[in-house]
N, C-alpha and C positions, 0 to 999 in steps of 0.2 A: 322292783320286786324280782327276786331271784327265783329261778326254777328249781323246785325240790329235786334232789338227787337220790335220796333213799326214801322211796314211797311205800306206804302201807296201803295195800289194795283191799277194799271192802267189796265183796262179791254178793250178788243177789241170790245166794243159795247157802245151804248148810253143808259143810263137809265134815264127816265124822273122823277127824284127825286133828291132833294138836301137836305142834312142833315145827321145826324148820323143814322147808321143802325147797327143792331147786326150781323155784318159780321161773327164773330166767330161761330155763331150758324149754319150758312148755308154753309160756304166756308171752306173746309178742305183740304188744299194742302198737298201732300205727296211727298217725295223725290223719284227721278228716275234718269236714265241716258239717254242721247241722243247721237247720233253720236258715236264718238270714246271715250266712257266713260266720256263725259262731264256731270257734275252734273246739275240737273234741278229739277223743281217742277212740279207736275201736279195736276189738280183739275177739277171738273165738275161745269159748270154753266148753268142752264136751259137745261140740257141734252147734252151740248156740251163739248167735252174734250178741256181743255186749258193746255198750257205748258208755263213755264217761266224759265229763267235762274235765279240763285240766286240773291237776292236783291242787288241793287247797294247801297253801303253806301253813304248816302247823307242826311244831316240834313235839316229840313224845318219846316215851320209852316203853317197850313191852317187856314185862318181867315174867319169868317162869319160876314158879315155886318149886318145881321138881329138881331143877339143876341150877338155879340161881343165875341163869343166863340173862343178859340184858341186850336188847336190840334197840338201837336208836333209829328214829326216822324223822324226816323234816317235811313230810307232806302226806296227805291222805287223799286217795282217789277212790271215789265211790262209783262203782259200776252198776249199770242198769240194763235190763233188756231193752232193746232199741225203742220200742214203742212207749216206754214209760219215762224217758228222760226229758223230753220237751215239756216245759210248763210245770214241772214238779220241783218242790223244794227238797234238797237232799237231806238225809238224816244228819250228815256232818254239819251242814249249815244250821239246822234246827238245834242241834246240841250246842253249837257255839252261841247262838242267840239265847238259849236257856241259861247258859253259864253267866251271861250278862244280867239276866233277870234275877237269877238266884243271888248273885253278889249284891244287887240293889236291895233285895229283900232283907239280907242279913247285915247290911251296913248300918252304922249308928244313925239315928235320926237326929239332925241338928236341933238343939234347943234354942228357941228364939227368946230373947230377953226383952 
């Protein structure tokens, strides 16, 4: 499995801004471990410590209706406040599971003869 190079970060807060931002200038994740030597990343955002599991490999495109810009990514990293990471299922994992269930619901039912 390859490590994603263009990562879409999901933060545990709402930011009243839409558009490109120089994230690389202000957001500097570092590697750490949590629990029983599980790899993770940590960072600071507005003075709050954030922690995330390694990025989930997932390709996607972000489209902007205003100026038709396309931004491609090959991983999603969901950040949490430190105390909520251990033992919780991420929203990204839940969405990926739901897409499998939704596909099964809409698949044709085989007819037995």
